[in-house]
Legacy VTK file of the C-alpha trace (Angstrom):
# vtk DataFile Version 3.0
C-alpha trace
ASCII
DATASET POLYDATA
POINTS 140 float
12.098 14.029 22.228
11.560 14.171 25.965
8.069 12.726 25.470
9.463 9.578 23.857
9.331 6.653 26.262
11.828 3.853 26.621
9.697 1.711 28.931
6.024 0.790 29.099
5.212 1.833 25.536
1.815 0.937 24.099
3.200 -1.908 21.932
5.035 -3.367 24.969
1.944 -3.245 27.154
-0.149 -4.849 24.399
2.257 -7.789 24.022
2.591 -8.168 27.798
-1.192 -8.359 28.212
-1.426 -10.982 25.455
1.314 -13.091 27.041
-0.187 -12.787 30.533
-3.673 -13.726 29.298
-2.177 -16.905 27.778
-0.610 -17.883 31.099
2.972 -16.699 30.567
4.727 -15.021 33.467
7.658 -12.714 32.871
9.883 -9.961 34.165
9.752 -6.458 32.726
13.020 -4.651 31.880
15.038 -7.169 33.882
18.350 -5.664 34.958
19.858 -9.132 35.503
19.698 -9.831 31.748
22.031 -8.145 29.277
20.314 -5.363 27.342
17.431 -5.058 29.827
14.876 -6.766 27.537
11.334 -5.430 27.463
10.090 -8.875 28.495
12.123 -11.735 29.968
10.602 -15.182 30.382
12.927 -16.992 32.776
11.149 -20.345 32.419
11.823 -20.302 28.664
15.182 -18.501 28.899
13.915 -15.987 26.350
14.306 -12.231 26.026
11.679 -10.371 24.003
12.385 -6.921 22.619
9.599 -4.787 21.169
11.470 -2.518 18.767
10.147 0.724 17.352
10.564 0.641 13.574
11.808 4.239 13.465
14.417 3.976 16.226
15.771 0.537 15.397
15.554 0.913 11.582
13.216 -1.861 10.515
14.197 -2.585 6.909
11.608 -1.848 4.211
9.133 -0.481 6.743
7.173 2.701 6.142
7.684 3.752 9.761
11.491 3.695 9.415
11.683 6.924 7.447
14.661 9.293 7.517
14.029 12.788 8.907
14.812 15.530 6.406
16.517 17.913 8.809
19.730 17.348 10.723
20.466 14.209 8.694
24.000 13.802 10.036
22.722 13.635 13.625
20.048 11.075 12.753
22.428 8.864 10.782
24.802 8.769 13.752
21.909 8.111 16.177
20.485 5.249 14.094
23.908 3.683 13.510
24.568 3.733 17.249
21.198 2.081 17.954
21.808 -0.656 15.385
25.314 -1.371 16.720
24.066 -1.502 20.314
21.269 -3.916 19.318
23.816 -6.208 17.627
26.089 -6.182 20.694
23.197 -6.971 23.050
21.976 -9.814 20.837
25.488 -11.282 20.694
25.808 -11.073 24.501
22.466 -12.853 24.895
23.462 -15.558 22.419
26.774 -16.046 24.262
24.835 -16.408 27.518
22.529 -19.018 25.995
19.465 -16.773 26.067
17.089 -16.870 23.117
16.152 -13.495 21.680
12.884 -12.585 19.980
12.349 -9.184 18.369
8.804 -7.990 17.727
8.537 -4.901 15.546
6.154 -2.016 16.179
4.505 -2.483 12.757
3.734 -6.118 13.625
2.053 -5.027 16.846
-0.012 -2.487 14.881
-1.167 -5.260 12.530
-2.011 -7.439 15.527
-4.144 -4.686 17.058
-6.116 -4.240 13.829
-6.905 -7.879 13.060
-7.705 -10.711 15.482
-6.635 -13.463 13.032
-3.266 -11.789 12.503
-2.873 -11.447 16.270
-3.609 -15.143 16.797
-1.185 -16.118 14.027
1.681 -14.077 15.509
0.972 -15.219 19.058
1.086 -18.814 17.840
4.510 -18.077 16.338
5.662 -16.593 19.648
4.405 -19.622 21.579
6.118 -21.985 19.117
9.347 -20.031 19.554
9.098 -20.358 23.340
8.265 -24.053 23.393
10.400 -25.380 20.529
13.258 -22.976 19.819
15.143 -25.554 17.750
12.748 -24.676 14.918
14.098 -21.136 14.911
17.430 -19.373 14.967
18.629 -18.100 18.337
17.453 -14.639 17.267
14.106 -14.340 15.527
12.063 -11.388 14.403
8.360 -10.888 13.861
LINES 1 141
140 0 1 2 3 4 5 6 7 8 9 10 11 12 13 14 15 16 17 18 19 20 21 22 23 24 25 26 27 28 29 30 31 32 33 34 35 36 37 38 39 40 41 42 43 44 45 46 47 48 49 50 51 52 53 54 55 56 57 58 59 60 61 62 63 64 65 66 67 68 69 70 71 72 73 74 75 76 77 78 79 80 81 82 83 84 85 86 87 88 89 90 91 92 93 94 95 96 97 98 99 100 101 102 103 104 105 106 107 108 109 110 111 112 113 114 115 116 117 118 119 120 121 122 123 124 125 126 127 128 129 130 131 132 133 134 135 136 137 138 139
């Protein structure tokens, strides 16, 4: 597990490059924002998290499988991750910061198909510009 990264993962870098190419400027892993979001857009008061489906337990996703060995350890690990995510999202909501979660499987779809990428980036841009259309926490 020492090879598993918590910062600058391929999905994060992909989303950051897309945002930057569309003119958005952001902070990476901002320590001033609760939960140290992967991307923080101060102008839009929005925190973006790029969650790995396995680690953050994306429901009904093929990448969120349960390891067959040491099941007790993994259940505890996943439960802790889910609880921590909920606490961070609640802290952000209390602070008036919008939260967007982009799942790893979504990023994989975006990489494979340009139309899908454009569709999801349009959703992200709509979330940034007119958040009243969405809940304070949205997922893609």
